[in-house]
C-alpha positions as CSV (number, residue, x, y, z in Angstrom):
1,M,136.9,-115.5,66.5
2,L,136.4,-117.4,69.7
3,G,133.0,-119.1,70.0
4,G,132.3,-122.2,68.0
5,V,130.7,-125.0,69.9
6,F,131.8,-123.4,73.1
7,A,128.9,-121.0,72.5
8,V,126.7,-123.1,74.7
9,S,129.2,-123.6,77.5
10,S,128.8,-122.2,80.9
11,L,131.9,-120.0,80.7
12,N,130.3,-117.3,78.6
13,S,127.0,-117.7,80.5
14,Y,128.7,-117.4,83.8
15,S,130.8,-114.5,82.8
16,Q,127.7,-112.6,81.8
17,S,125.9,-113.7,84.9
18,S,128.6,-111.9,86.8
19,S,127.8,-108.7,85.1
20,Q,125.1,-106.3,86.4
21,Q,124.0,-105.9,82.8
22,T,122.8,-109.5,82.6
23,V,119.1,-109.9,83.0
24,V,116.9,-113.0,83.2
25,V,113.1,-113.0,83.1
26,T,112.7,-116.7,83.7
27,G,113.0,-116.3,87.5
28,S,110.2,-113.8,88.1
29,R,108.8,-112.7,84.7
30,F,110.5,-109.3,85.4
31,E,114.0,-108.6,84.4
32,E,116.5,-109.1,87.2
33,N,120.2,-109.8,87.7
34,L,121.1,-113.5,87.5
35,N,123.0,-113.5,90.7
36,E,119.8,-112.4,92.5
37,V,117.7,-115.3,91.2
38,P,117.6,-118.3,93.7
39,A,117.4,-120.9,91.0
40,N,119.5,-123.0,88.6
41,V,119.6,-120.7,85.6
42,T,121.9,-120.7,82.5
43,V,121.8,-118.0,79.9
44,I,122.8,-118.6,76.3
45,T,123.4,-115.4,74.3
46,R,122.7,-114.5,70.7
47,D,126.4,-114.3,69.9
48,E,127.0,-117.8,71.4
49,I,124.2,-119.2,69.3
50,A,125.5,-117.5,66.1
51,N,129.0,-118.8,66.7
52,S,128.0,-122.4,67.5
53,T,127.7,-125.4,65.2
54,S,124.0,-125.5,65.8
55,Q,121.4,-124.6,63.1
56,N,118.2,-125.1,65.2
57,I,117.1,-124.6,68.8
58,P,117.2,-128.3,69.9
59,D,120.8,-128.5,68.6
60,V,121.7,-125.6,70.8
61,L,120.1,-127.2,73.8
62,S,121.7,-130.6,73.3
63,Q,125.1,-129.0,73.7
64,I,124.3,-128.0,77.3
65,G,125.3,-130.5,79.9
66,G,122.3,-131.9,81.7
67,L,119.7,-131.5,79.0
68,N,118.5,-134.7,77.3
69,V,117.2,-134.1,73.8
70,R,115.3,-136.9,72.1
71,S,113.8,-137.4,68.6
72,T,111.6,-140.0,67.1
73,N,112.4,-139.1,63.5
74,G,116.0,-138.0,63.8
75,G,116.9,-135.8,60.9
76,Q,119.1,-132.7,60.6
77,L,116.2,-130.3,61.2
78,N,115.2,-131.7,64.6
79,L,111.5,-130.9,64.0
80,D,110.1,-133.3,66.6
81,A,112.7,-132.9,69.3
82,T,111.7,-133.3,73.0
83,V,113.8,-131.9,75.8
84,D,113.8,-133.8,79.1
85,M,114.7,-131.7,82.2
86,G,114.8,-133.8,85.3
87,G,114.2,-137.4,84.2
88,Y,110.5,-137.4,83.2
89,G,111.0,-139.8,80.4
90,A,108.1,-140.4,78.0
91,T,106.2,-137.4,79.4
92,A,109.1,-135.0,79.2
93,S,107.5,-132.7,76.7
94,S,104.5,-132.2,79.1
95,N,106.8,-131.5,82.0
96,T,109.2,-129.1,80.3
97,L,107.7,-125.7,79.6
98,V,108.9,-123.9,76.5
99,L,108.3,-120.1,76.2
100,V,108.9,-117.4,73.7
101,D,109.2,-114.0,75.4
102,G,107.5,-115.5,78.4
103,Q,104.6,-117.0,76.5
104,R,104.1,-120.8,76.3
105,I,104.3,-122.6,72.9
106,N,103.7,-126.1,74.2
107,P,100.6,-127.5,72.5
108,I,97.5,-128.6,74.5
109,D,98.0,-132.2,73.4
110,S,101.1,-134.4,73.8
111,G,102.5,-133.3,70.5
112,N,105.9,-131.8,69.9
113,V,106.9,-128.1,70.3
114,N,107.1,-126.3,67.0
115,W,110.7,-125.3,67.4
116,E,110.8,-124.2,63.7
117,S,108.2,-121.5,64.4
118,V,111.0,-119.4,66.0
119,P,113.7,-118.5,63.4
120,I,117.0,-119.0,65.1
121,D,118.3,-115.6,64.0
122,S,115.4,-113.9,65.8
123,I,116.7,-115.1,69.2
124,E,118.4,-112.6,71.5
125,R,119.1,-115.2,74.2
126,I,117.8,-118.4,75.7
127,E,117.3,-118.8,79.4
128,I,117.3,-122.3,80.9
129,L,115.8,-122.8,84.3
130,R,116.1,-126.3,85.8
131,G,113.5,-127.2,88.3
132,G,109.9,-126.3,88.9
133,A,108.5,-122.8,88.1
134,S,104.7,-123.1,88.3
135,V,104.5,-120.1,90.5
136,Q,105.8,-117.9,87.7
137,Y,104.3,-119.8,84.7
138,G,101.6,-122.2,85.9
139,N,100.8,-125.5,84.1
140,G,103.6,-127.7,82.9
141,A,106.6,-125.9,84.5
142,V,107.5,-129.0,86.5
143,G,110.9,-130.3,85.3
144,G,112.2,-126.9,84.0
145,V,111.6,-123.9,81.7
146,I,113.2,-122.9,78.4
147,N,112.5,-119.2,77.7
148,I,113.4,-118.0,74.2
149,I,113.8,-114.3,74.3
150,T,113.4,-112.4,70.9
151,N,113.2,-108.9,72.3
152,G,116.5,-108.1,70.8
153,N,118.1,-104.7,70.9
154,R,118.2,-101.5,68.9
155,A,121.5,-102.1,67.1
156,K,121.3,-102.4,63.3
157,L,121.8,-105.9,62.0
158,N,121.5,-107.1,58.5
159,Q,122.8,-110.7,58.1
160,A,122.2,-113.8,56.0
161,S,123.6,-117.3,56.0
162,I,123.4,-120.5,54.0
163,S,124.4,-124.0,54.9
164,Y,124.7,-127.1,52.7
165,G,125.5,-130.5,53.8
166,S,124.9,-134.3,53.9
167,F,121.6,-135.9,52.9
168,G,120.7,-132.9,50.6
169,T,120.3,-130.6,53.6
170,T,120.1,-126.9,53.0
171,I,119.4,-124.3,55.6
172,G,119.0,-120.6,55.1
173,N,118.7,-117.8,57.7
174,A,118.2,-114.1,57.4
175,I,117.6,-111.1,59.7
176,V,117.0,-107.4,59.1
177,R,116.9,-105.2,62.2
178,D,117.1,-101.4,62.5
179,S,115.7,-98.5,64.5
180,V,114.0,-95.3,63.5
181,D,113.8,-92.8,66.3
182,K,112.3,-94.9,69.1
183,T,110.8,-97.6,66.9
184,T,112.8,-100.9,66.3
185,Y,111.7,-103.4,63.7
186,Q,113.1,-106.9,63.2
187,V,112.3,-109.3,60.4
188,T,113.7,-112.9,60.5
189,A,113.2,-115.8,58.2
190,N,114.3,-119.4,57.9
191,T,114.1,-122.1,55.2
192,S,115.2,-125.6,55.8
193,N,115.2,-128.7,53.6
194,S,116.6,-132.2,53.9
195,N,116.3,-135.5,52.0
196,G,117.0,-137.3,55.3
197,W,119.4,-140.1,56.2
198,R,116.6,-142.6,56.5
199,Q,114.2,-143.6,53.7
200,N,111.0,-141.7,53.9
201,S,112.5,-139.1,56.2
202,A,112.7,-136.0,54.0
203,A,111.5,-132.7,55.6
204,N,111.2,-129.1,54.8
205,A,110.3,-126.1,57.0
206,Y,109.7,-122.4,56.6
207,S,109.3,-119.8,59.2
208,F,108.9,-116.0,59.4
209,D,108.8,-113.6,62.3
210,G,108.2,-109.8,62.1
211,K,108.5,-107.8,65.3
212,I,108.0,-104.1,66.0
213,T,109.0,-102.5,69.3
214,Q,108.0,-99.0,70.2
215,S,109.8,-97.3,73.1
216,F,108.3,-94.3,74.9
217,G,111.4,-93.5,77.0
218,G,112.8,-95.2,80.0
219,I,111.4,-98.7,80.3
220,D,108.0,-97.9,78.7
221,K,107.5,-99.8,75.5
222,I,105.0,-101.9,73.5
223,Y,105.7,-104.7,71.0
224,T,103.9,-106.7,68.4
225,D,105.2,-109.9,66.9
226,L,103.7,-111.7,64.0
227,F,104.9,-115.3,63.2
228,Y,104.2,-118.0,60.7
229,A,105.7,-121.5,60.3
230,Y,105.1,-124.4,58.0
231,T,106.6,-127.9,58.0
232,N,106.1,-131.0,55.9
233,A,107.9,-134.0,57.3
234,Q,107.9,-137.6,56.2
235,N,107.5,-140.2,59.0
236,P,109.8,-143.3,58.7
237,G,108.5,-144.7,62.0
238,G,110.4,-147.0,64.3
239,V,112.7,-150.0,63.5
240,V,111.4,-153.3,65.1
241,G,114.0,-154.9,67.4
242,E,116.5,-153.7,69.9
243,V,118.8,-150.8,69.1
244,G,121.3,-151.8,66.4
245,S,119.2,-154.6,64.9
246,G,117.4,-154.5,61.5
247,N,118.1,-151.9,58.8
248,P,118.2,-148.5,60.6
249,Q,117.6,-146.6,57.4
250,A,114.5,-148.5,56.3
251,P,111.0,-147.2,57.2
252,K,108.5,-149.3,59.1
253,F,106.1,-151.1,56.6
254,N,103.1,-149.0,57.5
255,N,105.0,-145.7,57.4
256,V,106.0,-145.9,53.8
257,G,104.7,-142.7,52.2
258,A,103.5,-141.3,55.5
259,N,103.9,-137.6,56.3
260,T,102.8,-134.9,58.6
261,T,102.1,-131.3,57.6
262,V,101.8,-128.5,60.2
263,S,100.9,-124.9,59.7
264,N,101.2,-122.5,62.7
265,S,100.6,-118.8,62.8
266,G,99.8,-116.1,65.3
267,I,100.6,-112.9,67.1
268,R,102.4,-112.1,70.3
269,F,102.1,-108.7,71.9
270,G,102.9,-106.9,75.1
271,G,104.1,-103.9,76.9
272,T,105.8,-102.3,79.9
273,K,104.7,-99.2,81.7
274,E,106.4,-97.4,84.6
275,L,103.6,-96.3,86.8
276,S,105.9,-94.6,89.3
277,S,109.5,-94.8,90.5
278,Q,108.5,-97.9,92.5
279,N,105.7,-99.5,90.4
280,I,105.8,-101.2,87.0
281,A,103.0,-102.8,85.0
282,E,103.4,-105.4,82.3
283,L,101.0,-107.0,79.9
284,D,101.6,-109.7,77.4
285,G,99.5,-112.1,75.4
286,Y,99.2,-114.1,72.3
287,Y,96.9,-115.9,69.9
288,S,97.9,-118.8,67.7
289,N,96.1,-121.1,65.2
290,K,97.6,-124.5,64.3
291,S,96.6,-127.0,61.7
292,T,98.1,-130.5,61.5
293,F,97.4,-133.1,58.8
294,F,98.5,-136.8,59.1
295,Y,98.7,-138.9,55.9
296,T,99.3,-142.7,56.2
297,P,98.5,-144.2,52.8
298,Y,99.2,-147.8,53.9
299,Y,95.8,-148.0,55.7
300,D,94.0,-147.2,52.5
301,S,95.8,-150.1,50.7
302,T,94.4,-153.6,49.9
303,A,97.5,-155.1,51.7
304,A,96.3,-153.5,55.0
305,I,92.7,-154.5,54.5
306,G,93.6,-158.0,53.5
307,V,95.4,-158.8,56.8
308,G,93.0,-156.7,59.0
309,N,95.4,-153.9,59.7
310,Y,92.6,-151.3,59.9
311,G,93.4,-147.7,60.4
312,A,92.6,-144.2,59.2
313,G,94.4,-143.1,56.1
314,N,94.3,-139.5,57.0
315,S,93.7,-137.5,60.1
316,N,93.4,-133.8,60.8
317,L,93.7,-131.6,63.9
318,N,92.8,-127.9,64.1
319,G,93.1,-125.7,67.1
320,W,93.6,-122.3,68.6
321,T,95.0,-120.9,71.8
322,M,94.8,-117.5,73.4
323,N,96.6,-116.1,76.4
324,L,96.5,-112.8,78.4
325,S,98.7,-112.1,81.4
326,P,98.8,-108.7,83.2
327,R,101.2,-108.3,86.2
328,F,102.4,-105.6,88.5
329,K,105.7,-105.2,90.4
330,S,106.4,-102.9,93.3
331,T,109.7,-102.2,95.0
332,F,109.9,-101.4,98.7
333,N,112.6,-98.7,99.1
334,G,115.5,-101.2,99.0
335,F,113.8,-103.7,101.3
336,G,112.6,-105.9,98.4
337,S,109.9,-106.2,95.8
338,G,106.5,-107.9,95.2
339,I,104.7,-109.1,92.1
340,L,101.0,-109.8,91.6
341,G,99.8,-111.3,88.4
342,Y,96.7,-112.8,86.7
343,E,96.7,-115.2,83.7
344,F,93.8,-116.2,81.4
345,N,94.2,-119.0,78.9
346,Q,91.7,-120.6,76.6
347,S,92.4,-123.4,74.0
348,S,90.3,-125.6,71.7
349,Q,91.2,-128.4,69.4
350,G,89.2,-130.7,67.2
351,G,89.9,-133.3,64.6
352,Y,88.9,-136.4,62.7
353,N,90.1,-139.8,61.6
354,A,89.0,-140.6,58.0
355,Y,88.7,-144.2,56.6
356,S,88.7,-145.0,52.9
357,P,85.4,-146.5,51.6
358,N,87.1,-149.9,51.2
359,T,88.5,-149.8,54.8
360,Y,85.2,-148.7,56.2
361,A,83.3,-151.5,54.4
362,A,85.9,-154.1,55.6
363,M,85.6,-152.8,59.2
364,L,81.8,-152.9,59.0
365,A,81.9,-156.5,57.7
366,A,84.3,-157.5,60.5
367,N,82.0,-156.0,63.1
368,K,84.6,-153.4,64.0
369,I,82.2,-150.5,63.5
370,K,78.6,-149.9,64.6
371,N,77.7,-146.7,63.0
372,P,74.1,-145.9,62.1
373,S,75.0,-142.6,60.6
374,S,77.2,-144.3,58.0
375,T,79.9,-141.6,58.1
376,E,83.4,-142.7,57.2
377,Q,85.2,-140.6,59.8
378,G,85.3,-140.3,63.6
379,T,85.5,-136.9,65.2
380,Q,87.0,-135.7,68.5
381,S,87.2,-132.3,70.2
382,A,88.3,-130.9,73.5
383,S,88.7,-127.5,75.1
384,Q,90.4,-126.0,78.2
385,L,89.8,-122.8,80.1
386,N,92.5,-121.8,82.5
387,Q,92.6,-119.0,85.0
388,S,95.2,-118.3,87.7
389,I,96.4,-115.7,90.1
390,Y,99.9,-115.6,91.6
391,G,102.1,-113.5,93.8
392,I,105.8,-113.4,94.4
393,L,107.6,-111.6,97.3
394,K,111.3,-110.9,97.6
395,L,112.8,-109.4,100.8
396,V,116.3,-108.3,101.7
397,L,116.9,-109.9,105.1
398,V,120.4,-108.7,105.7
399,E,123.2,-107.5,103.4
400,S,123.7,-110.1,100.7
401,V,120.9,-112.4,101.9
402,D,117.6,-112.4,100.1
403,F,114.4,-114.3,100.9
404,S,111.9,-115.0,98.2
405,G,108.6,-116.8,98.1
406,G,105.5,-117.2,95.9
407,F,102.1,-118.8,95.4
408,R,99.8,-119.5,92.5
409,H,96.3,-121.0,92.3
410,Q,95.1,-122.2,88.9
411,T,91.7,-123.6,87.9
412,Q,91.1,-125.6,84.7
413,S,87.8,-126.4,83.2
414,A,88.0,-129.1,80.5
415,T,85.5,-130.6,78.2
416,A,85.9,-133.5,75.7
417,Y,83.8,-135.2,73.0
418,D,84.5,-138.3,70.9
419,N,82.3,-139.6,68.2
420,S,84.3,-142.8,67.4
421,L,83.2,-145.3,64.8
422,T,84.5,-148.3,66.7
423,T,82.5,-150.7,68.8
424,A,83.9,-149.2,72.0
425,Y,81.3,-146.5,71.5
426,N,78.0,-148.3,70.7
427,S,76.2,-145.7,72.8
428,N,76.7,-142.2,74.0
429,A,78.2,-143.4,77.3
430,G,81.7,-142.1,77.7
431,K,81.6,-139.8,74.7
432,N,81.2,-136.6,76.6
433,A,82.9,-135.4,79.7
434,S,83.4,-132.2,81.6
435,K,85.6,-131.6,84.7
436,T,87.0,-128.7,86.7
437,F,90.2,-129.2,88.7
438,S,92.5,-126.8,90.5
439,A,96.1,-126.9,91.6
440,N,98.4,-124.9,93.8
441,A,102.1,-124.0,93.4
442,G,104.4,-122.5,95.9
443,D,108.1,-121.8,96.6
444,V,110.4,-120.4,99.2
445,A,114.1,-119.7,98.8
446,L,117.2,-118.1,100.3
447,N,119.9,-116.6,98.2
448,Y,123.3,-115.6,99.7
449,N,125.8,-113.6,97.7
450,Y,128.7,-114.0,100.1
451,Q,131.4,-112.7,97.8
452,K,131.6,-111.0,94.4
453,N,130.6,-113.6,91.7
454,Q,130.0,-116.3,94.4
455,R,126.7,-117.3,95.9
456,I,124.7,-120.2,97.3
457,Y,120.9,-120.7,97.4
458,I,118.5,-123.2,98.9
459,K,114.9,-123.6,97.6
460,W,111.7,-125.5,98.1
461,N,109.1,-125.7,95.3
462,Q,105.8,-127.2,94.4
463,S,104.8,-127.3,90.7
464,Y,102.0,-129.0,88.8
465,R,100.7,-130.0,85.4
466,F,97.2,-130.7,84.1
467,P,96.6,-133.6,81.6
468,N,96.9,-132.9,77.9
469,I,93.7,-133.4,75.9
470,D,94.9,-136.6,74.2
471,E,95.5,-138.1,77.6
472,Y,91.7,-138.2,78.1
473,W,91.7,-141.3,75.9
474,G,93.4,-144.7,75.9
475,W,92.8,-148.1,74.3
476,D,90.4,-150.8,75.0
477,Q,92.5,-153.9,75.8
478,A,89.9,-156.4,74.3
479,T,89.2,-154.6,71.0
480,Y,92.3,-152.4,70.7
481,N,89.9,-149.5,69.9
482,R,90.0,-146.0,71.5
483,A,88.5,-145.8,74.9
484,F,87.8,-142.8,77.1
485,S,90.1,-142.7,80.2
486,G,88.4,-139.7,81.7
487,I,89.7,-136.2,82.5
488,L,92.5,-136.8,84.9
489,K,93.5,-134.9,88.0
490,P,96.6,-132.6,87.9
491,Q,99.9,-134.1,89.1
492,T,102.0,-132.2,91.7
493,T,105.7,-132.3,92.4
494,Q,107.5,-131.1,95.5
495,A,111.2,-130.4,95.1
496,Y,114.2,-129.4,97.3
497,E,117.3,-127.8,95.7
498,I,120.6,-126.4,96.8
499,G,123.1,-124.8,94.5
500,G,125.4,-122.0,93.7
501,D,128.1,-120.4,91.6
502,W,131.8,-120.2,92.5
503,L,135.0,-118.7,91.2
504,I,138.2,-120.5,92.1
505,G,141.1,-118.8,90.5
506,N,140.5,-119.1,86.7
507,L,138.0,-121.9,87.3
508,K,134.3,-121.1,87.2
509,L,131.9,-123.6,88.7
510,H,128.1,-123.9,88.7
511,G,126.1,-126.7,90.3
512,A,123.0,-127.8,92.1
513,A,121.6,-130.9,93.8
514,F,117.9,-131.6,93.8
515,S,115.4,-134.1,95.2
516,S,111.7,-134.3,94.2
517,V,108.6,-136.5,94.8
518,T,105.6,-136.5,92.4
519,Q,102.0,-137.5,93.3
520,N,99.3,-138.4,90.8
521,E,101.8,-138.5,88.0
522,I,100.0,-138.7,84.7
523,R,101.2,-141.7,82.7
524,Y,100.1,-144.5,80.4
525,D,99.1,-147.7,82.1
526,V,100.0,-150.8,80.1
527,D,97.6,-153.1,81.9
528,S,94.4,-151.1,81.5
529,G,95.3,-149.3,78.2
530,N,94.3,-146.0,79.8
531,N,96.1,-142.9,80.8
532,I,95.9,-142.7,84.6
533,N,97.0,-140.8,87.7
534,S,99.6,-143.1,89.3
535,D,98.7,-144.3,92.7
536,Y,102.3,-144.4,93.6
537,Y,105.0,-141.8,94.3
538,I,107.8,-141.2,91.9
539,N,111.1,-139.9,93.2
540,R,113.8,-138.0,91.2
541,R,117.1,-137.1,92.7
542,G,120.3,-135.8,91.1
543,I,123.1,-133.3,90.8
544,N,124.3,-131.2,87.9
545,L,127.7,-129.5,87.6
546,D,129.3,-127.3,85.0
547,A,132.9,-126.1,85.0
548,S,134.9,-123.9,82.6
549,S,138.3,-122.4,82.4
550,S,140.3,-120.3,80.0
551,L,143.7,-122.1,80.2
552,T,145.3,-119.5,77.9
553,N,144.1,-116.6,75.9
554,R,143.6,-119.0,73.0
555,L,142.4,-122.2,74.6
556,T,139.1,-122.6,76.5
557,L,137.8,-125.9,78.1
558,A,134.5,-126.7,79.7
559,A,132.8,-129.8,81.0
560,G,129.5,-130.6,82.7
561,G,126.7,-133.0,83.1
562,Q,124.0,-134.4,85.3
563,F,123.6,-137.6,87.4
564,Q,120.0,-138.4,88.2
565,N,117.9,-141.3,89.4
566,S,114.2,-141.5,88.6
567,V,112.4,-144.4,90.3
568,Y,109.0,-145.5,91.5
569,A,109.1,-144.9,95.3
570,N,106.4,-147.4,96.5
571,G,103.8,-149.9,95.5
572,P,104.4,-153.0,93.3
573,Y,106.9,-151.1,91.2
574,A,109.0,-149.8,94.0
575,G,112.6,-149.4,92.8
576,Y,111.7,-149.6,89.1
577,A,113.4,-147.0,87.0
578,V,111.4,-144.5,84.9
579,A,111.7,-145.4,81.2
580,L,113.7,-143.1,78.9
581,A,115.4,-141.4,81.9
582,P,119.2,-142.1,81.7
583,N,121.1,-141.8,84.9
584,L,124.1,-140.0,83.5
585,L,124.6,-137.2,80.9
586,L,128.1,-135.7,80.3
587,N,129.2,-132.9,78.1
588,A,132.7,-131.6,77.2
589,R,133.6,-128.6,75.0
590,A,136.9,-127.1,73.7
591,N,137.7,-124.1,71.6
592,Y,141.1,-123.0,70.3
593,A,141.8,-119.7,68.5
594,V,144.6,-120.3,66.0
595,D,144.9,-116.6,65.1
596,S,142.6,-113.6,64.6
597,N,140.9,-115.4,61.6
598,W,141.0,-119.1,62.3
599,S,139.5,-121.1,65.2
600,L,138.5,-124.7,65.8
601,G,136.7,-126.7,68.4
602,G,134.5,-129.6,69.3
603,V,131.9,-131.0,71.7
604,V,131.3,-134.5,73.0
605,N,128.1,-135.7,74.6
606,F,127.6,-139.0,76.5
607,V,124.2,-140.5,77.5
608,S,124.2,-143.6,79.6
609,S,121.9,-146.6,79.1
610,Q,118.2,-146.2,79.7
611,R,115.1,-148.3,79.8
612,Y,112.9,-148.7,76.8
613,D,109.5,-146.9,77.0
614,T,107.4,-149.8,78.3
615,G,105.7,-148.2,81.2
616,V,105.2,-150.7,84.0
617,S,103.0,-153.8,83.9
618,A,102.1,-156.9,85.8
619,W,102.4,-159.0,82.6
620,T,106.2,-158.7,82.4
621,D,109.1,-158.3,84.7
622,Y,110.0,-154.8,83.7
623,N,113.5,-155.0,85.2
624,S,114.3,-158.1,83.2
625,L,113.9,-156.3,79.9
626,S,116.9,-155.1,77.9
627,Q,118.1,-151.5,78.1
628,M,118.8,-149.1,75.4
629,P,122.6,-148.9,75.1
630,A,124.7,-145.8,76.1
631,Y,126.0,-143.7,73.3
632,T,128.7,-141.0,72.7
633,T,128.5,-138.5,69.9
634,G,130.9,-135.7,69.0
635,D,130.9,-132.7,66.6
636,V,134.0,-130.8,65.4
637,F,134.4,-127.5,63.4
638,V,136.9,-125.2,61.7
639,N,135.9,-121.6,61.4
640,Y,137.3,-118.7,59.3
641,A,136.3,-115.1,59.8
642,E,137.4,-112.2,57.6
643,K,135.7,-108.8,57.7
644,Q,132.0,-109.4,56.9
645,W,132.4,-113.1,56.1
646,D,132.2,-116.0,58.5
647,V,132.7,-119.5,57.0
648,K,132.5,-122.7,59.0
649,F,133.1,-126.4,58.2
650,I,131.3,-128.8,60.5
651,V,131.4,-132.5,61.0
652,K,128.5,-133.9,63.1
653,N,128.6,-137.3,64.7
654,V,132.2,-137.5,63.7
655,G,132.6,-141.1,65.0
656,N,129.5,-142.2,62.9
657,A,127.9,-143.6,66.1
658,H,124.9,-145.8,65.5
659,Y,122.5,-145.0,68.3
660,A,119.0,-144.1,69.3
661,T,117.7,-141.5,71.7
662,T,114.3,-143.1,72.2
663,G,112.7,-146.6,71.8
664,G,110.1,-148.9,73.4
665,Y,108.7,-152.3,74.0
666,A,105.1,-152.8,72.9
667,F,102.5,-155.0,71.2
668,I,103.5,-154.7,67.5
669,T,101.6,-155.9,64.4
670,N,103.7,-156.7,61.3
671,A,102.8,-156.6,57.6
672,S,101.4,-160.1,57.6
673,G,98.9,-159.3,60.4
674,A,100.7,-161.3,63.0
675,S,101.4,-159.5,66.3
676,G,103.3,-159.8,69.5
677,Y,105.4,-158.0,72.0
678,N,108.8,-156.7,70.7
679,Y,111.3,-153.9,71.0
680,Y,111.4,-150.9,68.6
681,Y,113.7,-147.9,68.3
682,Y,114.1,-144.6,66.4
683,P,117.7,-144.5,64.9
684,S,119.5,-141.2,64.8
685,D,121.4,-139.8,61.8
686,G,124.9,-141.1,60.9
687,R,127.9,-138.9,60.2
688,S,127.2,-135.6,58.3
689,V,129.2,-132.7,57.1
690,F,128.2,-129.1,56.5
691,L,129.6,-125.9,55.1
692,T,128.1,-122.7,56.3
693,A,128.7,-119.2,55.0
694,K,127.4,-116.1,56.8
695,Y,127.6,-112.5,55.5
696,S,126.9,-109.3,57.5
697,F,125.7,-106.4,55.4
698,N,126.2,-103.7,58.1
């Protein structure tokens, strides 16, 4: 069977985009043909995912040229992966919007997306939109959008798979889907466990998703989707030194025994109603509740207290989010269409940092705490209320030429409270804050389908993001205690883009060039220790290309990548590169069908050198610091398919490359209590092998 790692190549995506059956909802939130969307969109189908080497969503995304996937803990499960679209570096997770059926799953803090909350077998397709989309989706859709569609179809599907591989890793997936009259039900589940390549990096994850879709004829339908996910992951921390130094498998001294437990549950719901032949109404929403517990036993130890390494032994975060989004679409007798929508979102999160009695007493004696209430934990809380209204207009100017434009206005009211035990909060000053800010998004575009399967588009866009709740706080540079930064203004980005799709003989090409400038970019400032709105502009420019060709009926090749340049445009840091934003990403894929049963293939990814996450500061010559080295990784597979069985043997990181996707340069305290500036990095896993067996019961 053809597929393998080529599942994420542009060939299949492009072939489907040429079909009038292909729909994307990322462009306008309503289904439409990909050729009619004036944007840089790639579609990955369920079959492509099922036939790939990937066992989790970040793995799938990392195989697509132009997407930079980073991880601080590495590991086969990719629980903490961040996807950078457009060169945003350390704040990539806040500038890449991740959706499930059009509903955001990004947390309100700077934490990672819970990829494991979406069982991979529940996915019908993934839509990747590079570039801003705040008109359609509001806050955070600045660098790009990843929309995971689980709507599925009515076809019966009963399937289970099990994988076993290196580092004691086992992964199980199952899906049951069937239809009774006009009701379709789908139940999917995943269980994943790994001992980890590094010490103190074991992890396990479980997820469940149950979805019922009721059709009423035509496009009329409603759906309800219940989900639950649980993870428990040990945290090995970074390795002190530049990439390649030290023991990459050893944990950092204060991370021994540390782990994080996350429980996430909720409901997604929605529906579509045809009001008339030219008017459609849609409504979707969700409610989720998330609890996160951090355990760091080192800070309760006598070793930590003895050298003054004070810290909270355990911390907890609890929060909830709700969203409701109605919208209407009208068509104008072949002249175009219009969309009007409203979105309401409310979120709240609170937590505490708890000190052991011994740590509390030592901090009190060292005058690190002034706390008349004598409680042994500090509490924080924050909430956000978002409301926005948006409109999108699409007009047919002449045959094969479409104009589209849109606008969104969003208002956010945020409140924050911090009852810290440290001396930075000797009074109530700075503990409480409340702010209301608003932001506008807009875009205009022309799309020209000048021949079948060939088109070009040009687009201008403005998108924005509001600060995450943990960006309200920073660190006091004198005491190294938490300090209130204030509720920051939203950042805005204006971008220009030109791109298209072309068919030249048997060669399929897809590409785009982009240029953007960001004002008030939210970032951490090394000098002040606070999160700030940057006073200086940041420019991002680049080009991404993807090409594929079936050289024979057995051999398929594809290659792609992105060249980008992210730099400070003015001020004292003019010309300085944004950290963790490599200039070049390349991807090459190959697939060969030996016969009707056997196939083999491989994928290679290259990421160029990039700057450590240091921010910019007057105390060091940022450009003189070392850079994280470039790296190349490759996966290969052999697949055998016979009737209802599909068996695959996979080797990941076949060259056993020693590399890191993320690292930094910061003020680091060691086990003796001594401190100073040094490099650190998070090593990725070495070579691993897997055997996967899948059985279809249909």
